[in-house]
PDB file with SEQRES, HELIX, SHEET and CRYST1 records, atoms N, CA, C and O in Angstrom:
SEQRES   1 A   43  UNK UNK UNK UNK UNK UNK UNK UNK UNK UNK UNK UNK UNK          
SEQRES   2 A   43  UNK UNK UNK UNK UNK UNK UNK UNK UNK UNK UNK UNK UNK          
SEQRES   3 A   43  UNK UNK UNK UNK UNK UNK UNK UNK UNK UNK UNK UNK UNK          
SEQRES   4 A   43  UNK UNK UNK UNK                                              
HELIX    1 AA1 UNK A    5  UNK A   42  1                                  38    
CRYST1    1.000    1.000    1.000  90.00  90.00  90.00 P 1           1          
ATOM      1  N   UNK A   1     107.167 101.412 128.688  1.00  0.00           N  
ATOM      2  CA  UNK A   1     107.604 100.310 129.542  1.00  0.00           C  
ATOM      3  C   UNK A   1     108.906 100.672 130.246  1.00  0.00           C  
ATOM      4  O   UNK A   1     109.804  99.841 130.381  1.00  0.00           O  
ATOM      5  N   UNK A   2     108.997 101.910 130.688  1.00  0.00           N  
ATOM      6  CA  UNK A   2     110.226 102.358 131.341  1.00  0.00           C  
ATOM      7  C   UNK A   2     110.163 102.129 132.847  1.00  0.00           C  
ATOM      8  O   UNK A   2     111.111 102.429 133.572  1.00  0.00           O  
ATOM      9  N   UNK A   3     109.041 101.597 133.304  1.00  0.00           N  
ATOM     10  CA  UNK A   3     108.899 101.380 134.740  1.00  0.00           C  
ATOM     11  C   UNK A   3     109.649 100.125 135.168  1.00  0.00           C  
ATOM     12  O   UNK A   3     110.057  99.303 134.348  1.00  0.00           O  
ATOM     13  N   UNK A   4     109.816 100.010 136.473  1.00  0.00           N  
ATOM     14  CA  UNK A   4     110.490  98.826 137.005  1.00  0.00           C  
ATOM     15  C   UNK A   4     109.504  97.668 137.076  1.00  0.00           C  
ATOM     16  O   UNK A   4     108.294  97.872 136.973  1.00  0.00           O  
ATOM     17  N   UNK A   5     110.014  96.463 137.251  1.00  0.00           N  
ATOM     18  CA  UNK A   5     109.152  95.285 137.307  1.00  0.00           C  
ATOM     19  C   UNK A   5     108.246  95.338 138.537  1.00  0.00           C  
ATOM     20  O   UNK A   5     107.146  94.785 138.519  1.00  0.00           O  
ATOM     21  N   UNK A   6     108.697  95.995 139.599  1.00  0.00           N  
ATOM     22  CA  UNK A   6     107.906  96.070 140.822  1.00  0.00           C  
ATOM     23  C   UNK A   6     106.599  96.809 140.602  1.00  0.00           C  
ATOM     24  O   UNK A   6     105.553  96.376 141.086  1.00  0.00           O  
ATOM     25  N   UNK A   7     106.644  97.938 139.865  1.00  0.00           N  
ATOM     26  CA  UNK A   7     105.426  98.699 139.605  1.00  0.00           C  
ATOM     27  C   UNK A   7     104.437  97.870 138.795  1.00  0.00           C  
ATOM     28  O   UNK A   7     103.245  97.837 139.099  1.00  0.00           O  
ATOM     29  N   UNK A   8     104.943  97.202 137.759  1.00  0.00           N  
ATOM     30  CA  UNK A   8     104.067  96.394 136.916  1.00  0.00           C  
ATOM     31  C   UNK A   8     103.437  95.276 137.738  1.00  0.00           C  
ATOM     32  O   UNK A   8     102.252  94.981 137.583  1.00  0.00           O  
ATOM     33  N   UNK A   9     104.219  94.659 138.605  1.00  0.00           N  
ATOM     34  CA  UNK A   9     103.708  93.577 139.444  1.00  0.00           C  
ATOM     35  C   UNK A   9     102.631  94.110 140.385  1.00  0.00           C  
ATOM     36  O   UNK A   9     101.618  93.448 140.609  1.00  0.00           O  
ATOM     37  N   UNK A  10     102.848  95.305 140.935  1.00  0.00           N  
ATOM     38  CA  UNK A  10     101.856  95.889 141.836  1.00  0.00           C  
ATOM     39  C   UNK A  10     100.542  96.141 141.100  1.00  0.00           C  
ATOM     40  O   UNK A  10      99.462  95.866 141.623  1.00  0.00           O  
ATOM     41  N   UNK A  11     100.647  96.671 139.871  1.00  0.00           N  
ATOM     42  CA  UNK A  11      99.441  96.966 139.090  1.00  0.00           C  
ATOM     43  C   UNK A  11      98.669  95.684 138.814  1.00  0.00           C  
ATOM     44  O   UNK A  11      97.451  95.637 138.985  1.00  0.00           O  
ATOM     45  N   UNK A  12      99.380  94.643 138.384  1.00  0.00           N  
ATOM     46  CA  UNK A  12      98.695  93.382 138.082  1.00  0.00           C  
ATOM     47  C   UNK A  12      98.102  92.769 139.350  1.00  0.00           C  
ATOM     48  O   UNK A  12      97.028  92.170 139.308  1.00  0.00           O  
ATOM     49  N   UNK A  13      98.801  92.919 140.475  1.00  0.00           N  
ATOM     50  CA  UNK A  13      98.276  92.387 141.735  1.00  0.00           C  
ATOM     51  C   UNK A  13      97.012  93.134 142.136  1.00  0.00           C  
ATOM     52  O   UNK A  13      96.053  92.520 142.605  1.00  0.00           O  
ATOM     53  N   UNK A  14      97.000  94.452 141.957  1.00  0.00           N  
ATOM     54  CA  UNK A  14      95.814  95.244 142.281  1.00  0.00           C  
ATOM     55  C   UNK A  14      94.641  94.838 141.401  1.00  0.00           C  
ATOM     56  O   UNK A  14      93.514  94.714 141.880  1.00  0.00           O  
ATOM     57  N   UNK A  15      94.906  94.628 140.101  1.00  0.00           N  
ATOM     58  CA  UNK A  15      93.848  94.206 139.181  1.00  0.00           C  
ATOM     59  C   UNK A  15      93.311  92.845 139.610  1.00  0.00           C  
ATOM     60  O   UNK A  15      92.101  92.618 139.583  1.00  0.00           O  
ATOM     61  N   UNK A  16      94.200  91.941 140.005  1.00  0.00           N  
ATOM     62  CA  UNK A  16      93.787  90.606 140.442  1.00  0.00           C  
ATOM     63  C   UNK A  16      92.897  90.703 141.683  1.00  0.00           C  
ATOM     64  O   UNK A  16      91.848  90.062 141.752  1.00  0.00           O  
ATOM     65  N   UNK A  17      93.321  91.508 142.661  1.00  0.00           N  
ATOM     66  CA  UNK A  17      92.540  91.675 143.886  1.00  0.00           C  
ATOM     67  C   UNK A  17      91.185  92.303 143.563  1.00  0.00           C  
ATOM     68  O   UNK A  17      90.156  91.888 144.097  1.00  0.00           O  
ATOM     69  N   UNK A  18      91.196  93.313 142.677  1.00  0.00           N  
ATOM     70  CA  UNK A  18      89.959  93.983 142.285  1.00  0.00           C  
ATOM     71  C   UNK A  18      89.000  92.992 141.639  1.00  0.00           C  
ATOM     72  O   UNK A  18      87.793  93.018 141.884  1.00  0.00           O  
ATOM     73  N   UNK A  19      89.573  92.105 140.795  1.00  0.00           N  
ATOM     74  CA  UNK A  19      88.762  91.095 140.116  1.00  0.00           C  
ATOM     75  C   UNK A  19      88.127  90.152 141.139  1.00  0.00           C  
ATOM     76  O   UNK A  19      86.949  89.815 141.024  1.00  0.00           O  
ATOM     77  N   UNK A  20      88.902  89.727 142.134  1.00  0.00           N  
ATOM     78  CA  UNK A  20      88.364  88.823 143.152  1.00  0.00           C  
ATOM     79  C   UNK A  20      87.281  89.517 143.973  1.00  0.00           C  
ATOM     80  O   UNK A  20      86.288  88.891 144.345  1.00  0.00           O  
ATOM     81  N   UNK A  21      87.465  90.812 144.258  1.00  0.00           N  
ATOM     82  CA  UNK A  21      86.465  91.556 145.028  1.00  0.00           C  
ATOM     83  C   UNK A  21      85.152  91.630 144.253  1.00  0.00           C  
ATOM     84  O   UNK A  21      84.077  91.423 144.816  1.00  0.00           O  
ATOM     85  N   UNK A  22      85.248  91.930 142.939  1.00  0.00           N  
ATOM     86  CA  UNK A  22      84.039  92.014 142.112  1.00  0.00           C  
ATOM     87  C   UNK A  22      83.342  90.662 142.058  1.00  0.00           C  
ATOM     88  O   UNK A  22      82.121  90.581 142.187  1.00  0.00           O  
ATOM     89  N   UNK A  23      84.127  89.591 141.864  1.00  0.00           N  
ATOM     90  CA  UNK A  23      83.530  88.251 141.821  1.00  0.00           C  
ATOM     91  C   UNK A  23      82.870  87.915 143.154  1.00  0.00           C  
ATOM     92  O   UNK A  23      81.799  87.310 143.182  1.00  0.00           O  
ATOM     93  N   UNK A  24      83.502  88.304 144.253  1.00  0.00           N  
ATOM     94  CA  UNK A  24      82.946  88.023 145.573  1.00  0.00           C  
ATOM     95  C   UNK A  24      81.619  88.742 145.787  1.00  0.00           C  
ATOM     96  O   UNK A  24      80.669  88.160 146.309  1.00  0.00           O  
ATOM     97  N   UNK A  25      81.558  90.027 145.376  1.00  0.00           N  
ATOM     98  CA  UNK A  25      80.318  90.789 145.528  1.00  0.00           C  
ATOM     99  C   UNK A  25      79.222  90.194 144.653  1.00  0.00           C  
ATOM    100  O   UNK A  25      78.076  90.074 145.086  1.00  0.00           O  
ATOM    101  N   UNK A  26      79.570  89.820 143.417  1.00  0.00           N  
ATOM    102  CA  UNK A  26      78.587  89.231 142.505  1.00  0.00           C  
ATOM    103  C   UNK A  26      78.058  87.917 143.076  1.00  0.00           C  
ATOM    104  O   UNK A  26      76.856  87.656 143.024  1.00  0.00           O  
ATOM    105  N   UNK A  27      78.951  87.091 143.618  1.00  0.00           N  
ATOM    106  CA  UNK A  27      78.534  85.809 144.191  1.00  0.00           C  
ATOM    107  C   UNK A  27      77.642  86.045 145.409  1.00  0.00           C  
ATOM    108  O   UNK A  27      76.664  85.326 145.612  1.00  0.00           O  
ATOM    109  N   UNK A  28      77.978  87.051 146.219  1.00  0.00           N  
ATOM    110  CA  UNK A  28      77.176  87.340 147.411  1.00  0.00           C  
ATOM    111  C   UNK A  28      75.762  87.763 147.011  1.00  0.00           C  
ATOM    112  O   UNK A  28      74.787  87.313 147.613  1.00  0.00           O  
ATOM    113  N   UNK A  29      75.646  88.633 145.990  1.00  0.00           N  
ATOM    114  CA  UNK A  29      74.325  89.054 145.528  1.00  0.00           C  
ATOM    115  C   UNK A  29      73.559  87.881 144.934  1.00  0.00           C  
ATOM    116  O   UNK A  29      72.345  87.774 145.108  1.00  0.00           O  
ATOM    117  N   UNK A  30      74.274  86.994 144.228  1.00  0.00           N  
ATOM    118  CA  UNK A  30      73.650  85.816 143.624  1.00  0.00           C  
ATOM    119  C   UNK A  30      73.054  84.919 144.707  1.00  0.00           C  
ATOM    120  O   UNK A  30      71.902  84.496 144.612  1.00  0.00           O  
ATOM    121  N   UNK A  31      73.857  84.633 145.741  1.00  0.00           N  
ATOM    122  CA  UNK A  31      73.384  83.786 146.843  1.00  0.00           C  
ATOM    123  C   UNK A  31      72.231  84.470 147.576  1.00  0.00           C  
ATOM    124  O   UNK A  31      71.261  83.819 147.963  1.00  0.00           O  
ATOM    125  N   UNK A  32      72.342  85.782 147.765  1.00  0.00           N  
ATOM    126  CA  UNK A  32      71.290  86.530 148.457  1.00  0.00           C  
ATOM    127  C   UNK A  32      69.979  86.464 147.674  1.00  0.00           C  
ATOM    128  O   UNK A  32      68.906  86.302 148.256  1.00  0.00           O  
ATOM    129  N   UNK A  33      70.078  86.592 146.344  1.00  0.00           N  
ATOM    130  CA  UNK A  33      68.884  86.504 145.496  1.00  0.00           C  
ATOM    131  C   UNK A  33      68.246  85.131 145.583  1.00  0.00           C  
ATOM    132  O   UNK A  33      67.022  85.020 145.660  1.00  0.00           O  
ATOM    133  N   UNK A  34      69.059  84.083 145.573  1.00  0.00           N  
ATOM    134  CA  UNK A  34      68.529  82.715 145.670  1.00  0.00           C  
ATOM    135  C   UNK A  34      67.837  82.519 147.020  1.00  0.00           C  
ATOM    136  O   UNK A  34      66.769  81.912 147.095  1.00  0.00           O  
ATOM    137  N   UNK A  35      68.456  83.040 148.088  1.00  0.00           N  
ATOM    138  CA  UNK A  35      67.846  82.909 149.416  1.00  0.00           C  
ATOM    139  C   UNK A  35      66.500  83.634 149.466  1.00  0.00           C  
ATOM    140  O   UNK A  35      65.539  83.115 150.035  1.00  0.00           O  
ATOM    141  N   UNK A  36      66.427  84.826 148.875  1.00  0.00           N  
ATOM    142  CA  UNK A  36      65.163  85.559 148.870  1.00  0.00           C  
ATOM    143  C   UNK A  36      64.115  84.791 148.072  1.00  0.00           C  
ATOM    144  O   UNK A  36      62.958  84.722 148.486  1.00  0.00           O  
ATOM    145  N   UNK A  37      64.500  84.214 146.939  1.00  0.00           N  
ATOM    146  CA  UNK A  37      63.575  83.468 146.094  1.00  0.00           C  
ATOM    147  C   UNK A  37      63.049  82.238 146.841  1.00  0.00           C  
ATOM    148  O   UNK A  37      61.849  81.963 146.835  1.00  0.00           O  
ATOM    149  N   UNK A  38      63.967  81.503 147.484  1.00  0.00           N  
ATOM    150  CA  UNK A  38      63.570  80.305 148.233  1.00  0.00           C  
ATOM    151  C   UNK A  38      62.652  80.692 149.394  1.00  0.00           C  
ATOM    152  O   UNK A  38      61.661  80.016 149.669  1.00  0.00           O  
ATOM    153  N   UNK A  39      62.996  81.785 150.065  1.00  0.00           N  
ATOM    154  CA  UNK A  39      62.176  82.238 151.179  1.00  0.00           C  
ATOM    155  C   UNK A  39      60.786  82.630 150.677  1.00  0.00           C  
ATOM    156  O   UNK A  39      59.789  82.392 151.359  1.00  0.00           O  
ATOM    157  N   UNK A  40      60.720  83.225 149.498  1.00  0.00           N  
ATOM    158  CA  UNK A  40      59.431  83.588 148.918  1.00  0.00           C  
ATOM    159  C   UNK A  40      58.602  82.360 148.594  1.00  0.00           C  
ATOM    160  O   UNK A  40      57.379  82.382 148.735  1.00  0.00           O  
ATOM    161  N   UNK A  41      59.252  81.292 148.164  1.00  0.00           N  
ATOM    162  CA  UNK A  41      58.527  80.063 147.833  1.00  0.00           C  
ATOM    163  C   UNK A  41      57.944  79.406 149.075  1.00  0.00           C  
ATOM    164  O   UNK A  41      56.848  78.847 149.031  1.00  0.00           O  
ATOM    165  N   UNK A  42      58.682  79.475 150.192  1.00  0.00           N  
ATOM    166  CA  UNK A  42      58.265  78.742 151.384  1.00  0.00           C  
ATOM    167  C   UNK A  42      57.330  79.538 152.291  1.00  0.00           C  
ATOM    168  O   UNK A  42      56.812  78.995 153.268  1.00  0.00           O  
ATOM    169  N   UNK A  43      57.104  80.824 151.980  1.00  0.00           N  
ATOM    170  CA  UNK A  43      56.229  81.603 152.860  1.00  0.00           C  
ATOM    171  C   UNK A  43      54.899  81.880 152.181  1.00  0.00           C  
ATOM    172  O   UNK A  43      54.029  82.524 152.767  1.00  0.00           O  
TER     173      UNK A  43                                                      
END                                                                             
């Protein structure tokens, strides 16, 4: 823990952004799957 607070803050911010990106991709695939399923039902 010899680093400055700025480095630690940057690391945590990167992890937070990475987490949001993963959640966003997962949600996009989830919505895409639902749309494909609904489209399959109606055709």
